[in-house]
N, C-alpha and C positions, 0 to 999 in steps of 0.2 A: 792292232785289233783295232783302234781306233779309225786310222785310214781305211777301213773297209767300212767301216760303220756309218762316218759320215758321207764315203760315197753311196752308201745305198742309200742313206736318208735324203741327199740333194738329187740322186737320178728319180727318185720316186718325187719329189716334189718340181722338177723344170719339167718343159715341153720339148727340150732340147736334149735327152739325154746321155745323145752320144758326143756331146759338147763337155760334156762335165772332165774337168781334170785337176786332179790334187798333186800335189810338188811335197815332198817333204824335206827338211832342213833340219838337219842332227845337231843337236848344242849338248852340253856338257849337262844340262839341269833341265834342260826341255826341248820339245820336239813342235816344229811351227809345221802345221799343214795350210799351206795356201791352196783355198779351193778357187776355182774358176769355172765360171759357168757362161754359158750364151749371154749378151746383153739384154736381151728384153727379160728372160729368165732370172736376173740377180734380186728384183723384188721380191719373188717368189721363195728364194733363199733366206733372204734377211725377214720379209713377213711385216705385219704392219707393228711400227715401233720398234720394230727390232726383234719381236717374240720368237721368232724361227730362231735365228741365230744364236740369239740367248738361251735357247733349249739344246742346242745343237752343242754348245760349249758346255752346258752342265754337264751333259753326256758325258763329253771328254773327261771333265774335269773328275765326275764321279768312277769314269774306267781308269783315268791315270793315276787312281789313287795304290792301285796294286802293283803298278809299275817304277815306284818311286820318281818317274819323270812327271814334269808338268807338259800336258797338250795342249797347244795355243791354235786357234780357229782363226785364218783370217779368210776374207773374202776380197777377192782380186776384182779389178772392173777392167 
């Protein structure tokens, strides 16, 4: 659920939507979502003072409460 949601949000924000890639790393108590976008779109995903990425992380946190596993979003450059 979280991966598709973050992918949808990221594709909506960037200009190079075909370069959005999310890798999932499963752990015992958490799942890491690694978001990779085009170099020129990194600022659009992070936002001013990190507001957009904070909002995306808040959405992930709210959606992960139901599953029992913590979802973590990392943006790769």
